[in-house]
GURO-424128 format. One line per 8 residues: their letters; for each residue x, y, z of N, C-alpha, C, O, CB. Coordinates in nm, 3 decimals, always signed. Each point is the difference from the previous one (the first is absolute). Glycine has a CB too. Example, Ala and Ser with C-alpha at 12.3 -4.5 7.8 and 13.67 -1.06 7.14 Angstrom:
<recs>
AS> +1.319/-0.569/+0.780/-0.089/+0.119/+0.000/+0.090/+0.120/+0.000/+0.104/-0.002/+0.066/-0.293/-0.115/+0.059 ~ +0.154/+0.222/-0.197/+0.082/+0.119/+0.006/-0.077/+0.109/+0.073/+0.051/+0.111/+0.017/+0.067/-0.174/-0.232 $
</recs>
This chain:
<recs>
MGTGSTGR> +0.016/-2.186/-0.837/+0.011/+0.032/+0.186/+0.054/+0.138/-0.055/+0.033/+0.047/-0.109/+0.050/-0.303/+0.300 ~ -0.092/+0.306/-0.038/+0.047/+0.153/-0.044/+0.148/+0.029/+0.063/+0.075/-0.096/+0.019/-0.339/+0.194/-0.018 ~ +0.288/-0.019/+0.019/+0.134/+0.069/+0.020/+0.031/+0.108/+0.132/-0.060/+0.107/-0.003/+0.047/-0.133/-0.261 ~ +0.096/+0.002/+0.367/-0.009/+0.082/+0.098/-0.139/-0.043/+0.100/-0.089/-0.082/-0.021/+0.226/+0.270/-0.146 ~ -0.109/-0.090/+0.292/-0.119/-0.008/+0.116/-0.158/+0.031/-0.068/-0.109/-0.012/+0.056/+0.303/+0.112/+0.143 ~ -0.165/-0.057/-0.334/-0.175/+0.038/-0.048/-0.015/-0.142/-0.036/-0.091/-0.063/+0.053/+0.062/+0.335/-0.172 ~ +0.118/-0.335/+0.024/-0.030/-0.099/-0.033/-0.011/-0.150/+0.068/-0.064/-0.096/-0.043/+0.131/+0.256/-0.099 ~ -0.010/-0.156/+0.226/+0.056/-0.122/+0.092/-0.182/+0.037/+0.082/-0.084/-0.089/+0.015/+0.475/+0.087/+0.029 $
TADRLRKT> -0.410/+0.119/-0.011/-0.155/+0.010/+0.067/-0.143/-0.023/-0.088/-0.112/-0.027/+0.042/+0.241/+0.204/+0.104 ~ -0.076/-0.152/-0.299/-0.118/-0.045/-0.109/-0.010/-0.147/+0.014/-0.103/-0.067/-0.012/+0.148/+0.251/-0.169 ~ +0.069/-0.223/+0.206/+0.052/-0.168/-0.019/-0.097/-0.058/+0.097/-0.082/-0.080/-0.046/+0.362/+0.093/-0.002 ~ -0.283/+0.021/+0.207/-0.025/-0.057/+0.106/-0.142/+0.016/-0.006/-0.071/-0.099/+0.021/+0.282/+0.130/+0.097 ~ -0.275/+0.105/-0.149/-0.126/+0.027/-0.005/-0.071/-0.131/-0.132/-0.105/-0.065/+0.004/+0.168/+0.378/+0.088 ~ +0.015/-0.310/-0.167/-0.078/-0.081/-0.145/+0.027/-0.161/+0.079/-0.104/-0.061/+0.026/+0.191/+0.249/-0.316 ~ +0.009/-0.238/+0.318/-0.044/-0.091/+0.111/-0.116/-0.052/+0.073/-0.066/-0.104/+0.005/+0.224/+0.189/-0.006 ~ -0.156/+0.027/+0.053/-0.102/-0.029/+0.103/-0.172/+0.023/-0.045/-0.097/-0.040/+0.063/+0.310/+0.117/+0.108 $
HRLTAELR> -0.213/-0.001/-0.296/-0.101/-0.006/-0.060/-0.023/+0.105/-0.004/-0.052/+0.029/-0.108/-0.007/-0.201/+0.143 ~ +0.078/+0.310/+0.074/-0.012/+0.109/+0.059/-0.017/+0.120/-0.125/-0.076/+0.097/-0.006/+0.217/-0.207/+0.230 ~ -0.044/+0.065/-0.312/+0.009/+0.092/-0.104/-0.011/-0.076/-0.142/+0.071/-0.099/-0.017/+0.074/+0.254/+0.174 ~ -0.208/-0.123/-0.232/+0.002/-0.083/-0.140/+0.083/+0.074/-0.074/+0.040/+0.114/+0.025/-0.264/-0.209/-0.033 ~ +0.261/-0.008/-0.131/+0.079/+0.042/-0.102/-0.055/+0.111/-0.065/+0.086/+0.062/-0.063/-0.007/-0.272/+0.040 ~ -0.214/+0.267/+0.015/-0.064/+0.071/-0.058/+0.056/+0.162/+0.041/+0.013/+0.085/-0.089/-0.206/-0.290/+0.077 ~ +0.218/+0.230/+0.138/+0.070/+0.127/+0.093/+0.141/+0.019/-0.029/+0.082/-0.051/+0.077/-0.229/+0.006/+0.119 ~ +0.189/+0.112/-0.300/+0.123/+0.072/+0.023/+0.108/+0.047/+0.083/+0.019/+0.121/-0.018/-0.143/-0.109/-0.086 $
LDHAGKDL> +0.163/-0.039/+0.146/+0.120/+0.109/+0.077/+0.092/+0.075/-0.009/+0.099/-0.063/+0.038/-0.133/-0.038/+0.025 ~ +0.070/+0.228/-0.099/+0.088/+0.085/-0.046/+0.071/+0.091/+0.079/-0.066/+0.099/+0.030/-0.057/-0.132/-0.190 ~ +0.204/+0.030/+0.191/+0.052/+0.162/+0.017/+0.032/+0.097/-0.034/+0.112/-0.010/-0.051/-0.090/-0.060/+0.114 ~ -0.067/+0.188/-0.065/+0.014/+0.153/-0.052/+0.160/+0.027/-0.029/+0.076/-0.081/+0.054/-0.298/+0.173/+0.102 ~ +0.281/+0.012/-0.236/+0.078/+0.020/-0.013/+0.106/+0.078/+0.111/-0.035/-0.010/+0.118/-0.102/-0.039/-0.319 ~ +0.247/+0.116/+0.176/+0.103/+0.020/+0.102/-0.056/+0.089/+0.023/+0.082/+0.059/+0.070/+0.113/-0.138/-0.107 ~ -0.287/+0.148/+0.031/-0.097/+0.195/-0.005/-0.049/-0.051/+0.122/+0.006/+0.098/+0.075/-0.124/+0.022/-0.349 ~ +0.058/-0.248/+0.361/-0.075/-0.019/+0.086/+0.131/-0.062/+0.078/-0.027/-0.114/+0.037/-0.239/+0.098/-0.150 $
ALLWLADF> +0.394/+0.053/+0.149/+0.083/-0.077/+0.108/-0.052/+0.046/+0.104/+0.086/-0.015/+0.087/+0.118/-0.017/-0.184 ~ -0.291/+0.078/+0.140/-0.058/+0.032/+0.189/-0.070/-0.121/+0.040/+0.006/-0.084/+0.090/-0.072/+0.351/-0.099 ~ -0.036/-0.230/-0.152/-0.105/-0.175/+0.034/+0.099/-0.110/+0.024/-0.043/-0.080/+0.083/-0.166/+0.116/-0.269 ~ +0.312/-0.062/+0.147/+0.012/-0.154/+0.014/+0.066/+0.043/+0.158/-0.034/-0.100/+0.064/+0.085/-0.048/-0.362 ~ +0.013/+0.226/+0.384/+0.024/+0.020/+0.128/-0.059/-0.020/+0.045/+0.043/-0.084/+0.080/+0.040/+0.177/-0.080 ~ -0.259/-0.061/+0.027/-0.114/-0.010/+0.006/-0.037/-0.202/+0.047/-0.023/-0.071/+0.098/+0.010/+0.346/-0.298 ~ +0.030/-0.285/+0.057/-0.095/-0.167/-0.034/+0.164/-0.053/+0.080/-0.017/-0.095/+0.076/-0.200/+0.071/-0.408 ~ +0.353/+0.071/+0.322/+0.098/-0.128/+0.076/-0.041/+0.047/+0.119/-0.008/-0.100/+0.071/+0.235/+0.040/-0.207 $
VASSYVAA> -0.271/+0.195/+0.225/-0.043/-0.099/+0.153/-0.130/-0.035/-0.015/-0.014/-0.055/+0.110/+0.149/+0.170/+0.065 ~ -0.269/-0.128/-0.242/-0.116/-0.033/+0.028/+0.077/-0.202/-0.028/-0.023/-0.085/+0.087/-0.201/+0.384/-0.179 ~ +0.288/-0.328/-0.007/+0.056/-0.112/-0.054/+0.043/-0.084/+0.133/-0.053/-0.105/+0.036/+0.132/+0.228/-0.271 ~ +0.027/-0.055/+0.299/+0.086/-0.049/+0.098/-0.127/-0.012/+0.123/-0.021/-0.118/+0.030/+0.293/+0.243/-0.122 ~ -0.338/-0.050/+0.148/-0.078/+0.005/+0.066/-0.109/-0.146/-0.009/-0.008/-0.087/+0.086/+0.076/+0.360/-0.104 ~ -0.123/-0.269/-0.078/-0.093/-0.150/-0.027/+0.114/-0.135/-0.052/-0.042/-0.116/-0.007/-0.211/+0.285/-0.102 ~ +0.371/-0.140/+0.083/+0.103/-0.126/+0.040/+0.025/-0.014/+0.092/+0.019/-0.120/+0.021/+0.065/+0.119/-0.152 ~ -0.066/+0.068/+0.228/-0.035/-0.024/+0.159/-0.084/-0.043/+0.031/+0.005/-0.090/+0.085/+0.069/+0.215/-0.039 $
TRHGELKP> -0.174/-0.090/-0.089/-0.129/-0.045/+0.107/-0.035/-0.115/-0.081/-0.015/-0.102/+0.068/-0.098/+0.336/+0.041 ~ +0.098/-0.245/-0.214/-0.084/-0.075/-0.014/+0.090/-0.159/-0.088/-0.035/-0.116/-0.020/-0.176/+0.369/+0.031 ~ +0.339/-0.172/-0.044/+0.073/-0.175/-0.074/+0.145/+0.027/+0.096/+0.096/-0.021/-0.073/-0.191/-0.017/-0.277 ~ +0.132/+0.071/+0.469/+0.100/-0.017/+0.120/+0.122/+0.010/-0.086/+0.090/-0.083/-0.002/-0.223/-0.078/+0.185 ~ +0.127/+0.290/-0.265/+0.130/+0.025/-0.035/+0.045/+0.135/+0.022/+0.016/+0.100/-0.070/-0.043/-0.268/-0.079 ~ +0.042/+0.136/+0.274/+0.053/+0.126/+0.116/+0.113/+0.131/-0.040/-0.016/+0.122/-0.004/-0.010/-0.341/+0.174 ~ +0.128/+0.142/-0.193/+0.114/+0.093/-0.107/-0.041/+0.170/-0.043/-0.006/+0.109/+0.057/+0.051/-0.372/-0.187 ~ -0.063/+0.217/+0.024/-0.035/+0.132/-0.031/-0.093/+0.128/+0.090/+0.026/+0.118/-0.023/+0.007/-0.276/-0.179 $
WEIINAAH> -0.103/+0.134/+0.268/-0.131/+0.072/+0.073/+0.116/-0.011/+0.129/-0.004/+0.109/+0.057/-0.307/-0.199/-0.173 ~ +0.424/-0.010/+0.190/+0.110/+0.057/+0.050/+0.037/+0.104/+0.024/-0.012/+0.073/+0.098/+0.040/-0.196/-0.160 ~ +0.046/+0.136/-0.081/+0.120/+0.097/-0.020/-0.108/+0.129/+0.001/+0.032/+0.078/+0.090/+0.188/-0.233/-0.256 ~ -0.319/+0.193/+0.105/-0.068/+0.107/-0.026/-0.050/+0.079/+0.148/-0.004/+0.120/+0.025/-0.063/-0.246/-0.269 ~ +0.025/-0.011/+0.342/-0.033/+0.061/+0.180/+0.082/+0.033/+0.016/-0.001/+0.122/+0.020/-0.115/-0.229/+0.093 ~ +0.231/+0.052/-0.106/+0.175/+0.056/+0.067/+0.050/+0.149/-0.039/+0.052/+0.088/+0.069/+0.043/-0.346/-0.107 ~ -0.138/+0.251/-0.122/+0.039/+0.180/+0.003/-0.077/+0.105/+0.001/+0.037/+0.117/-0.002/+0.105/-0.175/-0.101 ~ -0.248/+0.017/+0.107/-0.125/+0.099/+0.009/-0.138/-0.081/+0.045/-0.052/-0.058/-0.095/+0.164/+0.213/-0.108 $
PIEVTELD> -0.162/-0.165/+0.292/-0.112/-0.086/+0.086/-0.112/+0.065/-0.060/-0.027/+0.120/-0.013/+0.139/-0.175/+0.253 ~ -0.161/-0.027/-0.266/-0.138/+0.012/-0.115/-0.132/-0.075/+0.105/-0.010/-0.108/+0.058/+0.178/+0.056/-0.356 ~ -0.261/+0.177/+0.286/-0.153/-0.089/+0.133/-0.072/-0.026/-0.191/+0.014/+0.035/-0.118/-0.109/+0.182/+0.502 ~ +0.018/-0.302/-0.291/-0.064/-0.039/-0.157/-0.155/-0.071/+0.107/-0.008/-0.067/+0.103/+0.300/-0.026/-0.348 ~ -0.412/+0.168/+0.130/-0.166/-0.015/+0.105/-0.023/-0.100/-0.134/+0.044/+0.010/-0.115/-0.175/+0.280/+0.288 ~ +0.059/-0.372/-0.124/-0.053/-0.123/-0.092/-0.140/+0.036/-0.026/-0.026/+0.063/+0.103/+0.173/-0.256/-0.003 ~ -0.236/+0.195/-0.158/-0.140/+0.058/-0.042/-0.051/-0.196/-0.043/+0.040/-0.113/-0.026/+0.020/+0.471/-0.108 ~ -0.118/-0.311/+0.144/-0.124/-0.136/+0.036/-0.032/-0.046/-0.166/-0.040/+0.101/-0.059/-0.122/+0.019/+0.327 $
PR> +0.165/-0.211/-0.339/+0.004/+0.033/-0.122/-0.154/-0.045/-0.056/-0.010/-0.097/-0.075/+0.292/+0.075/+0.064 ~ -0.363/+0.074/+0.038/-0.136/-0.037/+0.014/-0.013/+0.060/-0.155/-0.109/-0.002/-0.057/+0.024/+0.012/+0.353 $
</recs>
C-alpha cells in the first residue's frame, strides 16, 4: 500500500482495476515544489467532483477563486 495522498489515490485506482501494479507512481524531489502546487489543485478538484471530498477544494476556492474548463476526454 502507498503512503500519502498519492499512495491513497494509487491504491484506490488499483482496487478498481484502473491502474495495474506494473505502473509505478513516484513524486520527483523537492526541486519541483511548484509542480506539487499544481498537483494539489488538480487533485483537490478531482476529489471534490468525482469523490465528494469537498474540503480541500473549498479551502482553495475561498482564498483564490479558480475557473475550471473541463475538456471532453476523447
